[in-house]
C-alpha positions in Angstrom: 69.9 59.2 192.5 66.4 57.5 192.1 67.3 56.9 188.4 70.4 55.0 189.5 68.4 52.9 192.0 65.9 52.2 189.2 68.7 50.8 186.8 70.1 48.5 189.4 66.4 47.3 190.0 66.1 46.7 186.2 69.3 44.7 186.2 68.1 42.6 189.0 64.9 42.0 186.9 67.0 41.1 184.1 69.1 38.6 186.0 66.0 36.5 186.7 65.1 35.6 183.1 68.6 34.2 182.5 67.9 31.8 185.3 64.6 30.9 183.6 66.3 30.4 180.4 69.0 28.1 182.3 66.2 26.1 183.7 64.4 25.8 180.4 67.7 24.6 178.9 67.8 21.8 181.3 64.2 20.9 180.5 65.2 20.9 176.8 67.9 18.5 177.5 65.4 16.3 179.4 63.1 16.5 176.3 66.1 15.6 174.0 66.8 12.5 176.1 63.1 11.5 175.8 63.1 12.0 171.9 62.2 15.7 171.7 64.1 18.3 169.5 67.6 18.5 170.6 69.5 21.8 171.1 71.7 23.1 168.3 75.3 21.7 168.7 77.0 25.0 169.7 80.4 23.9 168.6 79.4 23.1 165.1 76.9 26.3 165.0 79.8 28.8 164.9 80.2 29.9 161.4 83.8 28.9 160.8 83.5 25.7 162.3 80.4 24.7 160.4 82.3 25.7 157.2 85.2 23.3 158.0 82.8 20.5 159.0 80.7 20.9 155.9 83.7 21.2 153.6 85.1 18.0 155.1 81.7 16.3 154.7 81.8 16.7 151.0 85.5 16.1 150.4 87.6 13.0 151.7 90.2 15.1 153.1 91.3 18.8 152.9 94.8 20.3 153.5 95.2 23.5 155.8 95.8 25.6 152.9 92.8 24.1 150.9 90.4 25.0 153.9 91.9 28.4 154.4 91.3 29.1 150.8 88.0 27.7 150.5 86.9 29.5 153.6 88.7 32.7 152.5 90.1 33.1 156.1 93.3 33.4 158.0 95.7 30.8 159.3 94.8 31.7 162.8 91.3 31.0 162.2 91.7 27.8 160.5 94.1 26.6 163.2 91.9 27.7 166.2 88.8 26.3 164.9 90.1 23.1 163.5 91.8 22.6 167.1 88.5 22.9 168.8 86.7 20.4 166.4 89.6 18.1 166.7 89.5 18.3 170.6 85.8 17.3 170.2 86.6 14.3 168.1 84.7 15.8 165.0 87.8 15.9 162.9 91.3 14.4 162.6 94.5 15.9 161.5 97.4 14.3 159.9 100.8 16.1 159.8 103.4 15.1 157.4 106.2 16.7 155.3 106.1 17.4 151.5 109.8 17.7 151.0 110.9 20.1 153.6 107.5 21.8 153.8 105.1 20.7 156.7 101.7 19.8 155.8 98.5 19.2 157.7 95.5 17.4 156.2 92.1 17.1 158.0 89.4 14.5 157.7 85.9 14.3 159.3 85.5 11.5 161.8 82.4 9.4 162.2 81.4 11.5 165.3 81.9 14.5 163.3 79.7 13.4 160.5 77.0 12.2 163.1 77.1 15.6 164.8 76.7 17.4 161.4 73.8 15.1 160.7 72.1 16.0 163.9 72.8 19.6 163.4 71.3 19.7 159.8 68.2 17.5 161.1 67.5 20.3 163.8 68.1 23.0 161.4 65.5 21.3 158.9 63.1 20.9 161.8 63.4 24.6 162.6 62.9 25.5 159.0 59.6 23.5 158.8 58.4 24.8 162.0 59.0 28.3 161.1 57.3 27.7 157.7 54.3 26.2 159.6 54.7 22.7 158.0 
């Protein structure tokens, strides 16, 4: 019984650092607004979405099937992640028919390119800081 009480106490102690992390995140947002290092863009940081944005950064446009093949993933993955990026305004999609076959083409928006540039700048800063430069 004492062991169970101890575990509950440990969980309570573990909750507190999460609050501190949340407070630190607010402080980091303030630092970013004052010219400090911004937080990583969580939307782009996800592996599949980073792949989509990166592929579109070096190609004017890619079709749904081209992205699927390039990223070696499923229809569902491309669809879900592309939708999230489109909702954020990072990419646009253009749907059309080629004969009777529906096609979807994606392009990176200016906002998406700016978000990727900020993300890459942040990653480069992390790499430099980690290597002590």
